[in-house]
C-alpha positions in Angstrom: 85.4 61.5 124.1 86.8 64.9 122.9 85.0 67.8 124.1 83.7 70.1 121.4 84.2 74.1 121.4 81.0 76.1 121.9 82.8 79.4 121.1 81.1 81.2 118.4 82.8 81.2 115.3 82.8 84.9 115.3 84.2 85.1 118.6 87.1 82.5 117.7 88.4 84.4 114.7 88.2 87.7 116.6 90.3 86.3 119.2 92.6 84.6 116.6 93.2 88.1 115.4 93.7 89.6 118.5 96.0 87.1 119.7 98.3 87.9 116.3 98.0 91.5 117.0 99.5 91.4 120.5 102.1 89.3 119.3 103.0 91.8 116.4 102.9 94.4 118.8 104.7 92.6 121.4 108.0 92.8 118.5 106.9 96.0 118.0 107.7 97.1 121.8 110.9 94.8 121.7 112.5 96.7 118.8 111.4 99.8 119.9 113.2 99.4 123.4 116.1 98.0 122.0 116.3 101.3 119.9 116.0 103.2 123.1 118.7 101.6 125.0 120.9 102.4 122.4 119.9 105.9 122.3 120.2 106.2 126.2 123.8 105.6 125.4 124.0 108.5 123.1 124.5 110.7 126.0 122.9 113.5 123.8 124.8 113.1 120.4 122.9 111.2 117.8 125.7 110.3 116.2 126.5 107.8 118.9 123.5 106.1 117.7 124.7 102.2 116.5 122.7 99.9 117.0 125.7 97.3 116.4 123.5 93.8 117.6 120.5 94.9 116.0 121.0 92.8 113.1 121.0 89.5 115.1 118.6 90.3 117.9 115.7 90.9 114.6 117.2 87.8 113.3 116.4 86.4 116.7 113.2 87.7 116.9 112.2 86.6 113.5 113.0 82.9 113.9 111.5 82.2 117.5 108.0 83.4 116.2 105.6 81.2 115.1 104.0 83.5 112.7 105.7 83.8 109.4 106.2 87.5 108.9 107.9 88.9 105.5 110.1 91.2 107.4 110.8 93.8 110.2 113.0 96.6 111.6 113.5 99.9 112.5 113.7 103.2 110.1 114.9 106.0 111.1 113.8 109.9 110.6 116.1 111.2 108.0 115.7 114.7 109.0 116.6 113.6 112.8 119.3 111.1 111.6 120.2 111.8 108.4 123.6 109.7 108.6 121.5 106.5 109.8 121.1 103.8 107.5 117.5 101.5 107.4 117.9 98.4 109.8 115.0 96.4 108.2 115.0 92.8 107.2 112.8 90.4 105.3 112.3 86.7 103.8 113.4 86.6 100.3 111.8 83.1 100.4 113.5 81.3 97.6 117.2 82.8 98.6 116.5 82.0 102.3 118.3 79.4 104.4 118.4 78.1 107.6 121.6 79.9 108.3 120.5 83.5 107.0 116.6 83.3 106.7 116.5 87.5 106.1 117.7 89.7 103.6 118.6 93.8 104.3 116.7 96.2 102.4 118.6 98.3 100.8 117.0 101.7 100.4 118.5 105.0 101.1 116.9 107.8 103.4 117.9 111.0 101.8 116.7 112.6 98.5 119.8 112.5 96.6 120.0 108.9 97.0 119.6 107.0 93.9 117.6 104.3 95.9 115.4 107.0 97.8 112.6 105.5 99.4 110.7 108.5 101.0 109.4 106.6 104.3 107.9 110.2 105.7 105.3 110.1 103.0 104.1 106.3 103.5 100.5 105.8 105.2 102.2 103.1 108.1 104.9 106.3 108.5 102.3 108.5 109.3 99.8 106.6 111.0 102.6 105.3 113.9 104.0 109.0 114.1 100.3 110.4 114.8 100.1 107.7 117.4 101.6 106.5 120.8 100.6 103.2 120.4 101.1 100.8 117.8 98.9 100.9 114.5 98.3 98.5 111.4 98.2 100.1 108.0 97.4 98.9 104.5 97.1 96.6 102.9 99.3 97.4 100.2 102.1 96.0 97.9 105.3 96.3 99.9 108.9 97.8 98.7 111.3 95.1 99.1 111.0 93.2 95.3 108.4 90.5 96.7 105.4 92.3 95.3 103.5 90.3 98.2 100.5 92.6 99.4 101.4 93.2 102.9 99.8 95.0 106.0 102.6 96.9 108.2 102.3 97.3 112.0 104.5 100.1 113.4 105.2 102.0 116.1 107.0 105.3 116.4 110.6 105.4 118.2 110.8 108.7 120.7 113.4 109.3 122.8 112.9 113.0 125.0 110.1 113.4 122.8 111.9 113.6 119.7 110.8 110.7 116.6 113.9 109.0 116.1 111.9 107.1 113.7 109.7 103.6 113.5 109.8 100.1 114.3 108.0 97.9 111.7 106.7 94.5 110.5 105.0 93.6 107.6 102.7 90.6 107.7 101.3 89.1 104.0 97.5 88.7 103.2 98.1 85.2 102.3 99.2 84.6 105.5 96.2 86.3 107.3 93.9 84.6 104.7 95.9 81.2 105.7 95.3 82.0 109.4 91.8 83.2 109.2 90.7 80.9 106.9 89.1 77.2 108.7 87.1 79.8 111.3 85.7 81.8 108.1 84.4 78.8 106.9 82.4 78.4 109.9 80.6 81.8 109.3 78.4 83.2 106.9 78.9 84.1 103.4 80.1 86.4 102.7 82.1 87.5 105.8 85.5 89.4 105.5 87.9 90.8 107.6 88.8 94.5 106.2 90.2 97.8 106.7 88.6 101.1 107.9 88.5 102.0 104.1 86.3 98.8 103.3 89.8 96.8 101.7 89.8 93.0 101.9 91.9 91.5 103.9 90.5 88.3 104.5 87.7 86.7 103.6 85.4 83.6 102.9 83.8 84.6 99.3 86.7 84.6 96.8 85.6 86.6 94.2 85.9 89.5 97.8 89.5 88.6 97.3 91.5 91.6 96.7 88.8 93.8 96.3 86.9 96.7 98.5 83.7 95.9 100.6 81.1 98.8 100.5 80.7 99.8 103.9 78.4 102.6 103.1 75.9 99.8 102.0 76.6 97.5 106.0 74.1 98.5 108.9 76.2 99.0 112.0 75.4 95.9 113.5 76.8 93.7 110.6 80.3 95.7 111.3 82.3 94.4 114.4 85.9 95.6 115.6 88.8 93.6 115.7 90.4 94.5 119.3 94.2 95.8 118.7 93.5 96.6 115.5 91.7 99.3 113.0 90.0 96.3 111.3 86.3 95.4 111.1 84.8 91.8 111.0 81.8 92.5 108.8 79.2 90.3 107.1 77.3 91.2 104.0 
């Protein structure tokens, strides 16, 4: 006879989300360390930063992880590394192949560029730049052209106390909903995973998908922090 788990669904869901967060934060740490190793070889000259093997490194990380991510990479600080391009790759769905599963994100990091993307003004950049730890931001629509609704995990890359840029990874809200779905169905309705503003990330109530929970109406005993994130598990 197979033993049945006695763990409460609430605890199972928190454990699932914490494990996922730890997994992604580990990826951020690996990318950050690779950038820092290249920075250490600059010998004080910013223009020496090349990240020559960063693309195959990121592709390997993407291919070996069980959690499907939309994309990940390194985005340089445009004032610190003005001549260094974005190193970000994403899964474009139908265009992906076994030999080349990721596509490079083509954006400029200087205001005069036609394809300029103002990373410094984004929530995920600001959150990372103001923290010494990995952070998670969103959900919002990604900029890669997939129109996916995503959350972004990000971490600052600092060398000699200078912010070189940010490493980040996107996960779609649809992926998170699928990851949580079975456990959510065992919980009272409505139960949702939300960010600090009440934006719904995963839920067992169809009417709440893509909406916002009014946090002011919920008692504190109906809110449980999700370890390793800024999310809350809320009921009601």
